[in-house]
N, C-alpha and C positions, 0 to 999 in steps of 0.2 A: 467569272470574272469575279474576284475579291472584292467586297463593298468596300469602302473607306473604314468603316468600322471593324473590320477581318483584317484589315494591313495593318492599323493602330494596334489592334490587342494581341496581334503576332508579332509586330515590332516592342511592345513593353515584354513580350515573352522571351523573344530573343535577347532582350537588355536581362534578364531574372528578375522582373522584376512587375506588380501592379501596373493598373493603370487608375490617375485620378483624374475623375469626370469632375467638373463642374459642375453646381446648375447657380441660374439668375434668372431672374423672372425680365420677360419684354416690356421695354418701357418703365422701369425701376430706376433712379426718379422721376428720368423723363427719357424722350428718346435719344436727345445726343448719347449725354450721359450713358445711358445703356447700352448704347452701340459703341462706344468709347471702351466701356467695361467687356464685352463680346471681345474686341478686336484683344484687349490687352491678356487677356485667359491663357492662349497657347502661348504668349512669351513670359508667364508669370511661372506658367509648368504645367498647365494643364493640360491632359492628352483628349477629353471628349468633352466635350460641352453640352449640356442641357439646358435647353431655355422654356420657360415657364411661360404658358400662354395663360396671360393674365384672364382669372374668371371669378364670377361675384360668389362664389361658393363650393368656396377649392378645399370638401368638406375632409378630403387627407392632410389636411396641410395643417401646422399648429399656425401660433400666434405671427411669427415673423414673416411666412410664405402669406401667410392670411394680409397681413398689412401692407406687402408687395404688391402685391395683386390691385388692391386697393389704392395704394398711390399710382398703378402702372393707369387703372381706369379712370382715372380723375385728371389725368397729365392727358387724356382723348385714347392711349392706346387699345388695339382691335386687330382681330386677329389676321388682316389684310397686310398693316402697319408691320406686325410680327416677320412676317414671309417678306417684306420687303426689307427689314433688317437683315433677315440673314442673306437676302440678295446681297445688301451692303459688305457684309464682312466675307461674302464669297470672294469678294472682288479683289481682296486682299490675302486670301484664305482658304489654299485652295485643298489643304490634306486631313487639317483636323476635322472627326466626327461630329455633327451637328444634329445632335435630338430634340424635338420638341416633344414635352411633356405638359400636359394637363386634363381635363377635362371634354367626354364627348358633345355635351350643348353646343358650346360657340364653333366646331366645324359641322354638327346638326345643318345648325343654321346657314354658316358659311355655304355648304353643299359639299358629302360627300367625297362624288364624282371632281369638284372643282378644286377643292381643296388636294386632295392626291396629286392631280396636276400640276395647280400652283406651288405645291411645297416641292419636289419632283423638281422643277423646273429653278427653283428658287436654291438649291442645292440643300436638302434635308436629306439626309441618312436615315432618320428614321423612328416611331411614335412612340411615346408611352401615354396609355389612356387610362386613367387606372380605375372607373367604375362603369368599362366592359369585362364583364366575365369571359371567360369562354365561351360559355353559351351563347354568347350574341359575337361569335365570330362574324356571321357573316355582313354584321353593320358594316363593317370598320377594316377588322384585323386583316380576311383574305383578301379583298378589295386593294387594301395597304401593300401585301406581299405580292400581290398581281402588278403593282404598278411600280413593284422595284425599292420600296421601303421596307425595313425591316419593321417587327411590329415586337418588341421589348415588353415580356410580361413579368407582373409581378408575383413572389412567391415572399409567404409570411412566416415567422414562429408556428400559426395555424395549420397551416399547407402540408396536411398529412401525407403518405406514404401512396394512399390511394387516392389523392386528389391533383397530387403531382402530374401526372400522366397528362390530366387534361389540360392541366394550366402551362407546362411544354410544347404540347402537340401542334402549334402554329408558331409558336416564338421563335425570333431569330434575333441576327445580332449579340445579345446577351443575355443572362436570367439578372435580373435588378432584385436580389433579397433584401428586404424589411427586415432592420436586426431588431425592431422592439415591434410589442402589440402596441399600437397609438398613433398618434399623427406624428407628422415631421419636427424634430427639435425637440420632442418634450421629454427624455431621457439618454441618457446614457449607457449601449448596449455592454450586453454581460460577452466581452469579447472569446472567451472560451466557448459559451453556450454558439456564437455564432459561427466559431470555425468549425464547429462540430455539426452546424446545420449547413455551411459551404459545403463541407465533404460530402455529406445527402445527400444532395442535390447533384452534385458534380456526378456522382455515381447512377444519375439518370440521363445526363447529356452530356456531351461534347463542348458546350458553347458554354463562353467564359461566365463566372458567378459574379456577378459584383455586388458589394453590400454598400448601403446608405441607411438615409435616419438615423440621427442620435451624433453624429462624426462630425466633431467639432478645431479638436486640434491637429498639429503634426505630431502630437504622442498617439492621439487618437488614431490617425491615418495608418502610421507605424504598425501600430496591435490588428489593426482587420486587414493592412497589405499583407502579413505573414500567410496569411492563409485562403485570401482571396484574389478574383483574379482583377479585381479592381475596386475603386472605394467612391465613394460619391457624396459628396461635402453640397449642401443648400443652405438649410437655414441660417448655419453658421456665418456663409457669405454675405445673403440679404441683408441678416443684424448687422453687420460692417457698412453696407450701405446706408442703412438707416441710422447708425451710429454715425456717421459720418454729415449727415444734413441738419444746417442749420436751424431755430425757431420755427422757420416758414415751413419747412418740410425739403428744401431747395437744397439741390448739390452745390457741394464745398470743395475748397482746391485742393481737399482732405479724401475726399469720396473715390477717387481711381485708386490713389495710392494706398489707401484701405483694404480696398479688394485683392491689388497686386501683394501687399505683403503677406494676406496673408494665405492666399494661394502658392505664392511662395515656399511659406511656412508648411502646407498641406505637400506640397511637392517633394520636400524637402526628406521629410514623413515616413514618403512611401519609399523613396528612394534608399533611403538608411533600412529599411527592413531588408530591401535587395541585397544591399552591403553584408549586413548582419544575417542573412541565409547563406550566402558568397563564402563567408568568413570562416 
């Protein structure tokens, strides 16, 4: 049986376009606003949702996502509350794939077996855990696959053809290509080089290849979408949240609207690339 992730990429392929994958941090800037944002993402044009699990030391993330984790943790967000948030989202959203992204420490503390059971029951479809390399697959990757969750691996500009088979070995759902060497949101990718890298990875796998890190605008999204199966946007969205907050760091009437507007722009960019290809 096809997973929600598989079905969504198949639907996007049938439309002749890439998928838009949106990342937001659970609990940022507060639990109620965060849930409202999650519910709004599919309506605004997101095809898949990545939910960041707040962590005190998000080493792969740039300042925007680091600060979003700090805001969420300050507001009392926990891994259990993040799973409850997925559960609440699923009450009204049955089709959009949900991927939890983050680091292994909170999962380890929660308990791997308990986490996988609770995540599956909450309606999570896949995991991206950036600090567990293939050599540690028995820690979480293999148990996650057995539990029916996709385990999505990151490939980077430094992942050469000798390393790629190990990266792809237990990967499912899709491959996440990190378009730059560095942290999230730190630079604009070289779109031509990204397209070449995506083509190289696709020669080794039948999985969709999505591209993230550094995509900020609809124009960027369109450029990536011409050569990839999906486009991930995270830092720009959490920065839109931050920029909408009041002087005390609280959500305002413009917070939800700011996220919806940016997702709409990104979705339009992805879809414009499809039209350009078809023309």
